[in-house]
KOLGULUM-414543 format. One record per residue: residue number from 1; residue in three letters; z, y, x of N, C-alpha, C, O in turn. Coordinates in nm, 2 decimals, always signed. Layout:
seq type n_w n_v n_u ca_w ca_v ca_u c_w c_v c_u o_w o_v o_u
NUM ALA Z Y X Z Y X Z Y X Z Y X
...
//
This chain:
seq type n_w n_v n_u ca_w ca_v ca_u c_w c_v c_u o_w o_v o_u
1 MET -1.06 -1.30 -1.94 -1.04 -1.26 -1.80 -1.16 -1.29 -1.72 -1.22 -1.40 -1.73
2 GLN -1.21 -1.19 -1.64 -1.33 -1.21 -1.56 -1.30 -1.31 -1.45 -1.18 -1.33 -1.40
3 GLU -1.41 -1.38 -1.41 -1.39 -1.48 -1.30 -1.34 -1.42 -1.17 -1.26 -1.48 -1.10
4 LYS -1.38 -1.30 -1.14 -1.33 -1.23 -1.02 -1.18 -1.21 -1.02 -1.11 -1.24 -0.92
5 GLU -1.13 -1.17 -1.14 -0.98 -1.15 -1.15 -0.91 -1.28 -1.15 -0.80 -1.29 -1.10
6 LYS -0.97 -1.39 -1.21 -0.91 -1.52 -1.21 -0.89 -1.57 -1.06 -0.79 -1.63 -1.03
7 LEU -0.99 -1.54 -0.98 -0.99 -1.58 -0.84 -0.88 -1.50 -0.77 -0.80 -1.56 -0.69
8 ARG -0.87 -1.37 -0.79 -0.76 -1.29 -0.73 -0.63 -1.34 -0.77 -0.54 -1.35 -0.69
9 GLU -0.61 -1.37 -0.90 -0.49 -1.43 -0.95 -0.45 -1.56 -0.88 -0.34 -1.58 -0.84
10 ALA -0.55 -1.65 -0.87 -0.52 -1.77 -0.81 -0.48 -1.75 -0.66 -0.40 -1.82 -0.61
11 LEU -0.55 -1.66 -0.59 -0.51 -1.63 -0.45 -0.37 -1.57 -0.44 -0.30 -1.60 -0.35
12 ARG -0.34 -1.48 -0.53 -0.20 -1.43 -0.53 -0.10 -1.54 -0.56 +0.01 -1.54 -0.50
13 PHE -0.14 -1.63 -0.65 -0.05 -1.74 -0.68 -0.03 -1.83 -0.55 +0.08 -1.87 -0.52
14 LEU -0.14 -1.86 -0.48 -0.13 -1.94 -0.36 -0.05 -1.87 -0.25 +0.03 -1.94 -0.19
15 LEU -0.07 -1.74 -0.24 +0.01 -1.67 -0.14 +0.16 -1.67 -0.18 +0.25 -1.70 -0.09
16 THR +0.19 -1.65 -0.30 +0.33 -1.65 -0.35 +0.38 -1.79 -0.33 +0.50 -1.81 -0.29
17 GLY +0.31 -1.89 -0.36 +0.35 -2.03 -0.35 +0.38 -2.06 -0.20 +0.47 -2.13 -0.17
18 GLY +0.30 -2.01 -0.11 +0.32 -2.03 +0.03 +0.45 -1.97 +0.08 +0.53 -2.03 +0.15
19 VAL +0.48 -1.85 +0.04 +0.60 -1.78 +0.07 +0.72 -1.86 +0.01 +0.82 -1.88 +0.08
20 CYS +0.71 -1.90 -0.11 +0.82 -1.97 -0.18 +0.84 -2.11 -0.11 +0.95 -2.15 -0.10
21 PHE +0.73 -2.17 -0.07 +0.74 -2.30 +0.00 +0.82 -2.28 +0.13 +0.90 -2.36 +0.16
22 LEU +0.78 -2.18 +0.21 +0.85 -2.15 +0.33 +1.00 -2.13 +0.31 +1.09 -2.18 +0.39
23 VAL +1.03 -2.05 +0.21 +1.17 -2.03 +0.17 +1.24 -2.16 +0.13 +1.35 -2.19 +0.18
24 GLU +1.18 -2.24 +0.05 +1.24 -2.36 +0.00 +1.25 -2.46 +0.12 +1.35 -2.53 +0.13
25 PHE +1.15 -2.47 +0.20 +1.15 -2.56 +0.31 +1.26 -2.53 +0.41 +1.34 -2.61 +0.46
26 ALA +1.28 -2.40 +0.44 +1.38 -2.35 +0.53 +1.52 -2.38 +0.47 +1.61 -2.43 +0.54
27 CYS +1.54 -2.36 +0.34 +1.66 -2.39 +0.28 +1.69 -2.54 +0.28 +1.80 -2.58 +0.31
28 LEU +1.59 -2.62 +0.26 +1.60 -2.77 +0.26 +1.65 -2.82 +0.40 +1.74 -2.90 +0.41
29 VAL +1.58 -2.77 +0.50 +1.61 -2.81 +0.64 +1.76 -2.76 +0.67 +1.83 -2.84 +0.73
30 LEU +1.79 -2.64 +0.63 +1.93 -2.59 +0.66 +2.03 -2.68 +0.59 +2.13 -2.72 +0.65
31 LEU +2.01 -2.70 +0.46 +2.10 -2.78 +0.38 +2.11 -2.93 +0.43 +2.22 -2.98 +0.43
32 ARG +2.00 -2.99 +0.46 +2.00 -3.13 +0.50 +2.04 -3.14 +0.65 +2.13 -3.22 +0.68
33 ASP +1.97 -3.07 +0.74 +2.00 -3.10 +0.88 +2.11 -3.03 +0.94 +2.18 -3.07 +1.03
34 LYS +2.15 -2.91 +0.89 +2.26 -2.83 +0.94 +2.39 -2.85 +0.87 +2.49 -2.84 +0.92
35 MET +2.37 -2.87 +0.73 +2.50 -2.88 +0.65 +2.53 -3.02 +0.61 +2.63 -3.05 +0.55
36 GLY +2.43 -3.12 +0.64 +2.46 -3.26 +0.62 +2.44 -3.31 +0.48 +2.49 -3.42 +0.45
37 LEU +2.38 -3.23 +0.39 +2.36 -3.28 +0.25 +2.25 -3.39 +0.25 +2.16 -3.39 +0.34
38 ASP +2.26 -3.49 +0.16 +2.16 -3.58 +0.14 +2.03 -3.51 +0.09 +2.04 -3.41 +0.02
39 THR +1.92 -3.56 +0.13 +1.79 -3.50 +0.09 +1.78 -3.47 -0.06 +1.75 -3.36 -0.11
40 LEU +1.82 -3.57 -0.14 +1.80 -3.56 -0.29 +1.91 -3.47 -0.35 +1.89 -3.43 -0.46
41 ALA +2.01 -3.44 -0.27 +2.11 -3.33 -0.32 +2.06 -3.19 -0.27 +2.08 -3.10 -0.34
42 ALA +2.00 -3.19 -0.15 +1.95 -3.06 -0.10 +1.83 -3.01 -0.17 +1.81 -2.89 -0.19
43 VAL +1.74 -3.10 -0.22 +1.61 -3.06 -0.28 +1.63 -2.97 -0.40 +1.57 -2.86 -0.41
44 PRO +1.72 -3.00 -0.50 +1.73 -2.91 -0.61 +1.79 -2.78 -0.58 +1.76 -2.68 -0.65
45 ILE +1.88 -2.77 -0.48 +1.93 -2.64 -0.44 +1.82 -2.55 -0.38 +1.81 -2.44 -0.42
46 ALA +1.75 -2.61 -0.29 +1.64 -2.53 -0.23 +1.53 -2.50 -0.33 +1.48 -2.39 -0.33
47 PHE +1.51 -2.59 -0.42 +1.41 -2.57 -0.53 +1.45 -2.45 -0.62 +1.37 -2.37 -0.65
48 LEU +1.58 -2.45 -0.65 +1.63 -2.34 -0.74 +1.61 -2.20 -0.67 +1.57 -2.11 -0.74
49 ILE +1.64 -2.19 -0.55 +1.62 -2.07 -0.48 +1.48 -2.03 -0.48 +1.44 -1.91 -0.50
50 SER +1.39 -2.12 -0.45 +1.25 -2.10 -0.45 +1.20 -2.06 -0.59 +1.11 -1.97 -0.60
51 VAL +1.25 -2.12 -0.70 +1.20 -2.09 -0.83 +1.24 -1.95 -0.87 +1.16 -1.88 -0.94
52 ILE +1.36 -1.90 -0.83 +1.40 -1.77 -0.87 +1.30 -1.67 -0.80 +1.25 -1.57 -0.86
53 LEU +1.28 -1.69 -0.67 +1.18 -1.60 -0.60 +1.04 -1.61 -0.66 +0.98 -1.51 -0.68
54 ASN +1.00 -1.73 -0.70 +0.87 -1.75 -0.76 +0.86 -1.68 -0.89 +0.75 -1.61 -0.92
55 TYR +0.96 -1.68 -0.97 +0.96 -1.62 -1.10 +0.94 -1.47 -1.08 +0.85 -1.40 -1.14
56 VAL +1.02 -1.41 -0.99 +1.01 -1.26 -0.97 +0.87 -1.22 -0.92 +0.81 -1.13 -0.97
57 LEU +0.82 -1.30 -0.83 +0.69 -1.26 -0.77 +0.58 -1.29 -0.88 +0.48 -1.21 -0.89
58 CYS +0.59 -1.40 -0.96 +0.49 -1.42 -1.06 +0.48 -1.31 -1.16 +0.38 -1.27 -1.21
59 VAL +0.60 -1.27 -1.20 +0.61 -1.17 -1.31 +0.56 -1.03 -1.26 +0.49 -0.96 -1.33
60 ILE +0.60 -0.99 -1.14 +0.57 -0.86 -1.09 +0.43 -0.85 -1.02 +0.38 -0.74 -1.01
61 TRP +0.38 -0.96 -0.97 +0.26 -0.95 -0.88 +0.15 -1.05 -0.92 +0.03 -1.00 -0.92
62 VAL +0.18 -1.17 -0.95 +0.07 -1.27 -0.97 +0.00 -1.26 -1.10 -0.12 -1.24 -1.11
63 PHE +0.08 -1.26 -1.21 +0.02 -1.26 -1.35 +0.04 -1.13 -1.41 +0.15 -1.10 -1.46
64 LYS -0.06 -1.04 -1.40 -0.05 -0.91 -1.45 -0.02 -0.91 -1.60 -0.08 -0.98 -1.68
65 GLY +0.08 -0.82 -1.64 +0.12 -0.81 -1.78 +0.22 -0.91 -1.82 +0.27 -0.91 -1.93
66 ALA +0.26 -1.00 -1.73 +0.36 -1.11 -1.76 +0.50 -1.05 -1.79 +0.57 -1.11 -1.87
67 LYS +0.53 -0.94 -1.73 +0.66 -0.88 -1.75 +0.68 -0.83 -1.89 +0.79 -0.80 -1.93
68 ASP +0.57 -0.82 -1.97 +0.58 -0.77 -2.10 +0.61 -0.89 -2.20 +0.63 -0.86 -2.32
69 GLN +0.61 -1.01 -2.15 +0.64 -1.12 -2.23 +0.79 -1.12 -2.27 +0.88 -1.06 -2.20
70 GLY +0.82 -1.18 -2.38 +0.96 -1.18 -2.43 +1.04 -1.29 -2.38 +1.01 -1.36 -2.29
71 ASN +1.16 -1.31 -2.44 +1.26 -1.41 -2.40 +1.20 -1.55 -2.42 +1.24 -1.64 -2.34
72 ALA +1.12 -1.57 -2.52 +1.06 -1.71 -2.54 +0.97 -1.75 -2.42 +0.98 -1.86 -2.38
73 ALA +0.90 -1.66 -2.37 +0.81 -1.69 -2.25 +0.90 -1.71 -2.13 +0.87 -1.80 -2.05
74 LYS +1.01 -1.64 -2.12 +1.10 -1.66 -2.01 +1.17 -1.80 -2.02 +1.18 -1.87 -1.92
75 ALA +1.20 -1.84 -2.14 +1.26 -1.97 -2.16 +1.16 -2.08 -2.13 +1.19 -2.18 -2.07
76 ALA +1.03 -2.06 -2.17 +0.93 -2.15 -2.14 +0.90 -2.16 -1.99 +0.88 -2.27 -1.94
77 PHE +0.91 -2.05 -1.92 +0.90 -2.05 -1.77 +1.01 -2.14 -1.71 +0.99 -2.22 -1.62
78 LEU +1.13 -2.12 -1.77 +1.25 -2.20 -1.72 +1.23 -2.34 -1.75 +1.25 -2.43 -1.66
79 ILE +1.18 -2.38 -1.86 +1.16 -2.52 -1.90 +1.05 -2.58 -1.81 +1.07 -2.69 -1.76
80 THR +0.94 -2.51 -1.78 +0.84 -2.57 -1.69 +0.89 -2.58 -1.55 +0.86 -2.67 -1.48
81 SER +0.98 -2.49 -1.51 +1.04 -2.50 -1.38 +1.14 -2.62 -1.37 +1.14 -2.69 -1.27
82 VAL +1.21 -2.64 -1.47 +1.30 -2.76 -1.48 +1.21 -2.89 -1.47 +1.25 -2.99 -1.40
83 MET +1.10 -2.89 -1.54 +1.01 -3.00 -1.54 +0.95 -3.02 -1.40 +0.94 -3.13 -1.35
84 GLY +0.92 -2.91 -1.33 +0.87 -2.91 -1.20 +0.98 -2.96 -1.10 +0.94 -3.04 -1.01
85 LEU +1.10 -2.93 -1.12 +1.21 -2.98 -1.04 +1.22 -3.13 -1.06 +1.24 -3.20 -0.96
86 ALA +1.22 -3.18 -1.18 +1.22 -3.32 -1.21 +1.11 -3.39 -1.14 +1.13 -3.50 -1.08
87 LEU +0.99 -3.34 -1.15 +0.87 -3.39 -1.08 +0.89 -3.39 -0.93 +0.87 -3.50 -0.86
88 ASN +0.94 -3.28 -0.88 +0.97 -3.27 -0.73 +1.07 -3.38 -0.69 +1.05 -3.45 -0.59
89 GLU +1.18 -3.39 -0.76 +1.29 -3.48 -0.73 +1.24 -3.62 -0.74 +1.27 -3.71 -0.65
90 GLY +1.16 -3.65 -0.84 +1.11 -3.79 -0.86 +1.01 -3.82 -0.74 +1.01 -3.94 -0.69
91 LEU +0.93 -3.73 -0.71 +0.83 -3.75 -0.60 +0.91 -3.77 -0.46 +0.87 -3.86 -0.38
92 MET +1.01 -3.69 -0.44 +1.08 -3.70 -0.32 +1.15 -3.84 -0.31 +1.16 -3.90 -0.20
93 TYR +1.20 -3.89 -0.42 +1.26 -4.02 -0.43 +1.16 -4.13 -0.40 +1.18 -4.22 -0.32
94 LEU +1.04 -4.12 -0.47 +0.94 -4.21 -0.45 +0.89 -4.22 -0.31 +0.87 -4.32 -0.25
95 PHE +0.87 -4.10 -0.25 +0.82 -4.09 -0.11 +0.93 -4.15 -0.01 +0.89 -4.20 +0.09
96 ARG +1.05 -4.13 -0.05 +1.16 -4.18 +0.04 +1.15 -4.33 +0.04 +1.17 -4.40 +0.14
97 VAL +1.13 -4.39 -0.08 +1.12 -4.54 -0.09 +1.00 -4.59 -0.02 +1.00 -4.69 +0.06
98 LEU +0.88 -4.52 -0.04 +0.76 -4.56 +0.02 +0.75 -4.54 +0.17 +0.70 -4.63 +0.24
99 PHE +0.79 -4.42 +0.21 +0.76 -4.38 +0.35 +0.89 -4.37 +0.44 +0.88 -4.35 +0.56
100 GLY +1.00 -4.37 +0.38 +1.13 -4.34 +0.45 +1.14 -4.19 +0.46 +1.06 -4.11 +0.41
101 GLU +1.24 -4.15 +0.54 +1.26 -4.00 +0.55 +1.32 -3.96 +0.69 +1.32 -3.84 +0.72
102 ASP +1.37 -4.06 +0.76 +1.44 -4.02 +0.89 +1.35 -4.04 +1.01 +1.39 -4.00 +1.12
103 GLY +1.24 -4.10 +0.99 +1.15 -4.12 +1.11 +1.11 -3.99 +1.17 +1.05 -3.91 +1.10
104 ARG +1.13 -3.98 +1.30 +1.08 -3.86 +1.37 +0.93 -3.88 +1.41 +0.90 -3.97 +1.47
105 LEU +0.85 -3.78 +1.36 +0.71 -3.79 +1.38 +0.67 -3.73 +1.52 +0.59 -3.78 +1.59
106 PHE +0.72 -3.61 +1.54 +0.70 -3.54 +1.67 +0.80 -3.42 +1.68 +0.86 -3.38 +1.58
107 THR +0.80 -3.36 +1.80 +0.89 -3.24 +1.82 +0.80 -3.13 +1.87 +0.72 -3.15 +1.96
108 ILE +0.81 -3.02 +1.81 +0.74 -2.90 +1.86 +0.83 -2.78 +1.88 +0.91 -2.74 +1.79
109 PHE +0.83 -2.73 +2.00 +0.92 -2.61 +2.03 +1.06 -2.65 +2.00 +1.14 -2.56 +1.96
110 GLY +1.10 -2.77 +2.03 +1.24 -2.81 +2.00 +1.27 -2.84 +1.86 +1.39 -2.88 +1.83
111 PHE +1.18 -2.84 +1.77 +1.20 -2.86 +1.63 +1.14 -3.00 +1.60 +1.02 -3.03 +1.61
112 ALA +1.23 -3.09 +1.55 +1.19 -3.23 +1.52 +1.13 -3.23 +1.38 +1.20 -3.20 +1.28
113 VAL +1.01 -3.28 +1.37 +0.95 -3.30 +1.24 +0.97 -3.44 +1.20 +0.92 -3.54 +1.26
114 THR +1.04 -3.46 +1.09 +1.07 -3.59 +1.04 +1.00 -3.62 +0.91 +0.94 -3.53 +0.85
115 MET +1.00 -3.75 +0.87 +0.92 -3.79 +0.75 +0.96 -3.72 +0.62 +0.88 -3.69 +0.54
116 TYR +1.09 -3.68 +0.60 +1.13 -3.61 +0.48 +1.05 -3.48 +0.47 +1.03 -3.43 +0.36
117 MET +1.02 -3.42 +0.58 +0.95 -3.29 +0.58 +0.81 -3.31 +0.53 +0.75 -3.23 +0.45
118 VAL +0.74 -3.42 +0.57 +0.61 -3.46 +0.52 +0.62 -3.49 +0.37 +0.53 -3.45 +0.30
119 ASN +0.72 -3.57 +0.34 +0.74 -3.60 +0.20 +0.75 -3.47 +0.11 +0.69 -3.46 +0.00
120 LYS +0.82 -3.37 +0.16 +0.84 -3.25 +0.09 +0.71 -3.17 +0.08 +0.68 -3.12 -0.02
121 ALA +0.63 -3.17 +0.19 +0.50 -3.11 +0.18 +0.41 -3.17 +0.08 +0.34 -3.10 +0.00
122 LEU +0.40 -3.31 +0.07 +0.32 -3.38 -0.03 +0.37 -3.35 -0.17 +0.30 -3.32 -0.26
123 SER +0.50 -3.35 -0.19 +0.56 -3.32 -0.32 +0.53 -3.18 -0.36 +0.50 -3.16 -0.48
124 THR +0.54 -3.09 -0.27 +0.51 -2.95 -0.30 +0.37 -2.93 -0.34 +0.34 -2.85 -0.44
125 LEU +0.28 -2.99 -0.28 +0.14 -2.98 -0.31 +0.11 -3.02 -0.46 +0.04 -2.96 -0.54
126 ILE +0.17 -3.13 -0.50 +0.16 -3.18 -0.63 +0.22 -3.09 -0.73 +0.17 -3.06 -0.84
127 VAL +0.34 -3.05 -0.70 +0.42 -2.96 -0.79 +0.35 -2.82 -0.80 +0.36 -2.76 -0.91
128 MET +0.29 -2.78 -0.69 +0.22 -2.65 -0.69 +0.11 -2.65 -0.80 +0.09 -2.55 -0.87
129 ILE +0.03 -2.76 -0.80 -0.07 -2.77 -0.90 -0.01 -2.77 -1.04 -0.07 -2.70 -1.13
130 TRP +0.09 -2.84 -1.07 +0.16 -2.84 -1.19 +0.21 -2.70 -1.23 +0.19 -2.65 -1.34
131 ASN +0.27 -2.63 -1.13 +0.32 -2.49 -1.15 +0.21 -2.39 -1.19 +0.23 -2.31 -1.28
132 TYR +0.10 -2.40 -1.12 +0.00 -2.30 -1.15 -0.05 -2.31 -1.30 -0.05 -2.21 -1.37
133 PHE -0.08 -2.43 -1.34 -0.13 -2.44 -1.48 -0.02 -2.42 -1.58 -0.05 -2.36 -1.69
134 THR +0.10 -2.46 -1.56 +0.20 -2.44 -1.66 +0.25 -2.30 -1.66 +0.27 -2.24 -1.77
135 LYS +0.27 -2.24 -1.55 +0.32 -2.10 -1.54 +0.21 -2.00 -1.60 +0.24 -1.91 -1.67
136 ARG +0.08 -2.03 -1.57 -0.02 -1.95 -1.62 -0.03 -1.96 -1.77 -0.04 -1.86 -1.84
137 ALA -0.02 -2.08 -1.82 -0.02 -2.10 -1.97 +0.10 -2.02 -2.03 +0.08 -1.96 -2.14
138 VAL +0.21 -2.03 -1.97 +0.33 -1.96 -2.03 +0.32 -1.81 -2.02 +0.35 -1.74 -2.12
139 LEU +0.29 -1.76 -1.91 +0.29 -1.62 -1.88 +0.17 -1.54 -1.93 +0.18 -1.42 -1.95
140 LYS +0.06 -1.61 -1.93 -0.07 -1.54 -1.96 -0.13 -1.57 -2.10 -0.21 -1.49 -2.15
141 SER -0.09 -1.67 -2.16 -0.16 -1.71 -2.29 -0.13 -1.62 -2.40 -0.21 -1.60 -2.49
142 GLY -0.01 -1.55 -2.40 +0.03 -1.47 -2.51 +0.09 -1.54 -2.62 +0.13 -1.49 -2.72
143 PHE +0.09 -1.67 -2.61 +0.14 -1.76 -2.72 +0.28 -1.72 -2.76 +0.32 -1.71 -2.88
144 PHE +0.37 -1.69 -2.66 +0.51 -1.66 -2.69 +0.53 -1.51 -2.73 +0.63 -1.48 -2.78
145 ALA +0.42 -1.43 -2.72 +0.43 -1.29 -2.76 +0.35 -1.28 -2.89 +0.34 -1.16 -2.94
146 GLY +0.30 -1.39 -2.94 +0.22 -1.38 -3.07 +0.08 -1.32 -3.05 +0.02 -1.27 -3.15
147 LYS +0.03 -1.32 -2.92 -0.10 -1.26 -2.90 -0.17 -1.35 -2.80 -0.11 -1.44 -2.74
148 LYS -0.30 -1.34 -2.79 -0.38 -1.42 -2.70 -0.44 -1.33 -2.59 -0.52 -1.24 -2.62
149 ASN -0.40 -1.35 -2.46 -0.45 -1.26 -2.35 -0.55 -1.33 -2.27 -0.63 -1.26 -2.20
150 GLY -0.56 -1.46 -2.27 -0.66 -1.53 -2.18 -0.59 -1.59 -2.07 -0.65 -1.65 -1.98
//
């Protein structure tokens, strides 16, 4: 794969990740602040919604040719997503212990920004890096299709 195309792919991945983050974040806030779920219960639900959207966008837009991968690649994508969820949940727990989660940092346009939201942003940044490399390896390597694409 040419460097220019790798850069385009990375930019598509970042844009997709940004959209998925906004969807996940909105779901997390809704589940936690409006529906009263504990953060560690709301995180996996929001994450699952985001992963489904991420998968669809990665297959049809980010990683060209990924939709031609077979069931083994889909299973590997699912496994890496579950590992990403475990990493996300572990980081959210760690950040809860280290930084707390209920402290109000500031309010903007009537929206209170609390520590769990910052924890989520930090967690997402780390998991995003994990996701790029694992998803790319799964969907682009050709390993699961018996070929090597780059």
